[in-house]
N, C-alpha and C positions, 0 to 999 in steps of 0.2 A: 281040277285045280287051275286057277287063273295064273297068268304070267304077271310078274311085277315089273312095272315100268316107272322110272323116276324122271320127273321133269328136270330141266336144267336148274330151276330154282331149288328143288329138293336136293339135288347133288351139291349145289352151292351151300345150302344150309348145313349139310352133313360135313362138308369140308371145313366150314366155319366152326362147327362143334368140335371136330378133331383138333383144329388149331387151338381153340380156347382151352379144351381139357388138357392137351399136351402142355400148354404154357402154364396153366394154373396148377396142375398136379406135378409137373416135371416128368411125366411119364408118357412117352409116345405110345408105349404098349397099352396103357390104360385107355388112351384116347381111341386107338384102333379097335380095342375090344368093345368099347361102347358103340362105335360105328357098326361093328359086326353084329352086336346085339340088336341095334335098330333094324338092320337089314333082315335079321332072323325074325323079328316081330312082323315086319312087312310080309315076309314069306309065309309066316303063320296065318296072317290075315287072308292071304290069297288061297290058302289051302282049306280053310274052314268053310263049310256050307252056309248059305244064307247071307244076310246083310248084317254086318257088324258095325259098331261105332255109333257115335252120336251124330244125327243129322245136323249139318251146319249151313243150311241154305241161307241163313242170315249173313254169311260171309261170301258165299258163292254157290250158285245153283248146283245141286247134286253133290256138294262137298260133305264129307263125313270126317270124324276125328276120333282117335283113341289116344289115351294117355299111355306113356311108356316111360317109366322112371320119372325124370324131371321134365320130360319132353312131351309134346303133342304132335302126333303124326296126322297130317291132313291128307285125305285120299279120296278118289272117286272110283266107284265100281263101273266097269264097262263089261260088255258081254264076256270077253275072253281074257280080261286083264284087270289089274288094280293099278291105277295111276297114282303114284305118291306125288303129291303136289308140293308140300312143304313139311319140314320137320323143325319145330320151333321150341325154344325153352318155354316152359309153362308160365314163367313170370313175366314174359314179354307182354306188351299190349297187343294182343292178337288182332283185335278189331282195327287198330291203327295200322298194323302191318298189312292187313289185307286191303284196307282202303288205299294205302300207298302203293302196294304191289299191283293191285288191279287197275289203278288209275295213275300211272307214272306221269310226272309233269314234264 
């Protein structure tokens, strides 16, 4: 089993998801439950053998993605860990996000 490591960007994404869901649904509990579900999915990815997810070298070398509910989890496999890079809503312009995030002005 690999360890799960979250980048600061992924943690920021999850915080933004919590804030948005809590505001839109009126339920902090629902928002926290979603964040826990995302973390559980990442843990599941770390525990399964092999290489999962869709290769996303078009966005960044070694990047992979899986969909989870309305979100896309972006991650990289390393020898002893899975690095969660970003967690984004599936309706976002993913390519634009990575262009901006990888090349900040």
